[in-house]
C-alpha positions in Angstrom: 6.2 -6.0 -11.6 3.5 -3.6 -12.8 1.2 -2.0 -10.2 -2.2 -3.8 -9.9 -5.0 -1.7 -8.4 -7.0 -3.3 -5.7 -10.3 -4.8 -6.8 -13.3 -2.7 -5.7 -16.8 -3.8 -5.0 -19.1 -0.8 -5.5 -22.2 -2.7 -4.4 -20.5 -3.6 -1.0 -20.0 -0.2 0.5 -20.2 3.5 -0.1 -16.5 3.7 0.4 -15.9 1.2 -2.4 -18.3 3.1 -4.6 -16.6 6.4 -3.9 -13.2 4.9 -4.8 -14.6 3.2 -7.9 -16.0 6.4 -9.1 -12.7 8.2 -8.7 -11.0 5.4 -10.6 -13.7 5.4 -13.4 -13.6 9.1 -14.0 -9.8 9.3 -13.7 -9.4 6.5 -16.3 -12.0 8.1 -18.5 -10.0 11.3 -18.4 -6.8 9.3 -19.1 -5.2 10.6 -15.9 -2.7 8.8 -13.7 -3.0 9.1 -9.9 0.1 11.3 -10.0 -1.5 13.7 -12.5 -4.8 13.8 -10.6 -2.9 14.5 -7.3 -1.1 17.4 -9.1 -4.4 18.8 -10.5 -6.2 18.6 -7.1 -3.1 19.6 -5.0 -3.6 16.5 -3.0 -1.3 13.9 -1.6 -0.8 11.1 -4.1 -0.4 8.4 -1.4 -3.6 9.5 0.4 -5.5 9.7 -2.9 -4.4 6.1 -3.7 -5.7 4.9 -0.3 -9.0 6.7 -0.9 -9.4 5.2 -4.4 -8.6 1.7 -2.8 -11.4 2.3 -0.2 -8.9 2.1 2.6 -9.7 5.5 4.1 -11.9 8.5 3.8 -10.8 11.9 2.2 -10.5 15.2 3.8 -13.7 17.2 3.6 -12.5 19.4 0.7 -11.8 16.6 -1.7 -15.3 15.8 -2.9 -15.8 19.4 -4.1 -12.4 19.3 -5.9 -13.3 16.0 -7.6 -16.7 17.4 -8.7 -15.0 20.5 -10.1 -12.2 18.4 -11.8 -14.5 15.9 -13.5 -17.6 18.1 -13.9 -19.8 15.6 -12.0 -22.3 18.1 -10.6 -22.1 17.1 -6.9 -21.8 13.3 -7.4 -18.7 13.0 -5.1 -20.2 15.3 -2.5 -23.3 13.0 -2.3 -21.2 9.9 -2.2 -19.1 11.3 0.6 -22.1 12.1 2.7 -22.9 8.3 2.6 -19.3 7.1 2.9 -18.4 9.1 6.0 -21.2 7.3 7.9 -19.3 4.0 7.4 -16.7 3.7 10.2 -15.0 0.6 8.8 -13.5 -0.1 5.4 -15.5 -2.6 3.3 -12.8 -5.3 3.7 -13.5 -5.4 7.5 -17.2 -4.9 7.5 -18.1 -8.6 7.3 -15.8 -9.4 10.2 -17.5 -6.6 12.2 -20.9 -8.1 11.4 -19.8 -11.6 12.5 -18.6 -10.0 15.7 -22.0 -8.4 16.4 -23.9 -11.6 15.7 -21.6 -14.0 17.7 -22.7 -15.5 21.0 -19.2 -16.8 21.6 -16.0 -14.9 20.6 -12.7 -16.7 21.1 -9.5 -14.7 20.2 -5.8 -15.2 20.3 -3.4 -12.2 19.7 0.3 -12.2 19.5 1.3 -8.6 18.8 -1.2 -6.1 20.2 -4.3 -5.9 22.5 -7.6 -7.1 21.0 -9.6 -4.1 19.7 -12.5 -5.2 22.0 -10.2 -4.6 25.0 -8.2 -1.5 24.0 -8.4 1.8 25.8 -8.9 4.9 23.6 -5.3 6.1 24.4 -3.7 2.8 23.4 -6.0 2.5 20.3 -4.9 5.9 19.2 -1.2 5.0 19.5 -1.7 1.7 17.7 -3.7 3.3 14.9 -1.2 6.1 14.5 1.6 3.6 14.1 -0.3 1.8 11.4 -1.5 4.9 9.6 1.6 7.1 9.9 0.6 9.7 7.3 -3.1 9.9 8.1 -4.5 13.2 9.3 -5.6 13.5 12.9 -9.3 13.6 12.0 -9.0 10.2 10.3 -7.2 8.8 13.3 -9.9 10.1 15.7 -12.6 8.6 13.5 -10.8 5.2 13.5 -10.4 5.3 17.3 -14.1 6.2 17.8 -15.1 3.3 15.5 -12.8 0.8 17.4 -14.0 1.8 20.8 -17.6 1.8 19.7 -17.3 -1.9 19.0 -16.8 -2.5 22.7 -20.5 -1.7 23.4 -21.3 -5.4 22.7 -19.4 -6.4 25.8 -21.8 -4.3 27.9 -25.1 -5.0 26.3 -27.8 -6.9 28.3 -26.9 -10.2 26.7 -23.2 -10.0 25.8 -21.3 -12.7 23.9 -19.2 -15.1 25.9 -15.7 -13.9 25.2 -12.4 -15.7 25.7 -9.1 -13.8 25.0 -5.7 -15.4 25.0 -2.9 -12.8 24.9 0.7 -13.6 24.1 3.0 -12.3 26.9 4.6 -10.1 24.2 1.4 -8.1 24.0 1.8 -7.0 27.7 5.5 -6.1 27.3 5.6 -4.4 23.9 5.3 -0.6 24.5 2.6 1.4 22.8 2.8 5.0 23.7 3.9 6.3 27.1 4.3 4.0 30.2 1.1 5.4 31.7 -0.8 4.4 28.6 0.4 0.8 29.0 -0.3 0.9 32.8 -3.9 2.1 32.2 -4.4 -0.5 29.5 -3.4 -3.3 31.8 -5.6 -2.0 34.6 -8.5 -1.9 32.1 -7.7 -5.5 31.1 -7.9 -6.6 34.8 -11.2 -4.8 35.2 -12.7 -6.5 32.1 -11.5 -9.9 33.3 -13.8 -9.5 36.4 -16.9 -9.6 34.1 -18.5 -13.1 34.2 -18.7 -13.4 30.4 -15.1 -12.4 29.8 -12.1 -14.7 30.4 -8.5 -13.5 29.8 -5.5 -15.8 29.7 -1.9 -15.0 29.1 0.3 -17.3 27.0 3.8 -17.0 28.6 7.0 -17.0 26.7 7.9 -20.2 28.5 5.0 -22.0 26.6 7.4 -22.2 23.6 6.4 -23.0 20.0 2.8 -23.3 18.9 1.0 -23.3 15.5 -0.5 -19.8 15.8 2.7 -18.0 16.6 3.0 -14.5 15.0 -0.6 -14.1 14.0 -4.1 -13.4 15.3 -7.0 -15.9 15.3 -10.6 -15.3 16.1 -13.4 -17.9 16.2 -17.0 -16.8 15.9 -19.9 -19.0 17.1 -23.2 -17.7 15.6 -26.5 -19.5 16.4 -27.6 -21.8 13.6 -24.4 -21.2 11.5 -21.1 -23.2 11.1 -18.2 -22.0 13.1 -16.2 -19.2 11.3 -12.5 -18.3 11.8 -10.9 -15.0 11.1 -7.1 -14.9 10.5 -5.5 -11.4 10.8 -2.1 -10.1 10.2 -0.8 -6.5 10.5 -1.9 -5.7 6.9 -4.8 -8.0 6.1 -7.6 -10.2 7.4 -9.1 -13.4 6.0 -12.4 -14.9 6.9 -12.2 -18.7 6.8 -15.4 -20.8 6.3 -14.0 -24.1 4.9 -15.0 -26.4 7.7 -11.9 -28.6 7.4 -9.6 -25.6 7.8 -11.8 -24.1 10.6 -11.6 -27.4 12.5 -7.8 -27.3 12.4 -7.9 -23.7 13.7 -10.3 -24.8 16.4 -7.9 -27.4 17.5 -5.1 -24.9 17.5 -7.1 -22.6 19.7 -7.9 -25.3 22.1 -4.2 -26.2 22.4 -3.4 -22.5 23.1 -6.0 -22.5 25.8 -4.4 -25.5 27.4 -0.9 -24.0 27.1 -1.9 -20.6 28.6 -1.8 -19.6 32.3 -5.0 -20.0 34.2 -7.2 -16.9 34.5 -6.0 -16.3 38.1 -2.3 -16.7 37.2 -2.8 -14.6 34.1 -4.2 -11.7 36.3 -1.2 -12.1 38.6 1.2 -11.7 35.6 -0.7 -8.7 34.3 -0.5 -7.1 37.7 3.3 -7.8 37.8 3.8 -6.3 34.4 1.8 -3.3 35.4 4.5 -2.5 38.0 7.1 -2.4 35.2 5.0 0.1 33.3 4.2 2.3 36.3 5.9 5.7 35.7 8.7 6.4 38.1 7.7 9.0 40.7 10.2 11.9 41.3 12.2 11.6 44.4 11.0 13.5 47.5 13.0 16.5 48.5 
């Protein structure tokens, strides 16, 4: 099956515009991505991700592109705008929904919610998902993810309800102390009056949201919006019939999950499993 480049929306974000301009000038010059990577002495895989607006370039790429295509600083100017956008365009609407919501209800089956992650765990999770990204890119992604958590501490925070599959607590991300610190942070967050955390134990069995991640956003004056996320993509759902079914699924998960008190007890018990062993006394 021939390769189909991702559709770009230059009017949506500076990242998309940067990628669209690379693609436009490359195709105008009748150059493949491989050929352009050879000319620029740049990773083809990273160049493909930049063109698809999935990540930002290294600082030296804009000047190389301007020299290659004779664009007189165009890519340098676009980069100055794009680097101020912490999230790729495909996630930006979800982030905006998150900021506007007065109620956020989320279920996760594989990893801790971004709104609850420590910086150390976020770095480990992002490094796993972006194995070939430079450290500077990972650091920028971590900063953006942790920055989202400011909404939990603002004067009028949203009412947040998090349901975590037991697998989230037990699947290792980084060193044992990273997991231990993450669980301790989880317990601390759960003491806030606007945050409720429940664990869905393995014993709950089958349910309709197994294997995915579901978030419901309640925004004043707007219909309920659902967000369905997998490891590689996210989909905003606005069809109210579909949203109603996902609402029902979430309510079922809430009923199947442990109570907040029993959830805290499970988190504390799992913390003991992640506590690094102390060396024996001599």
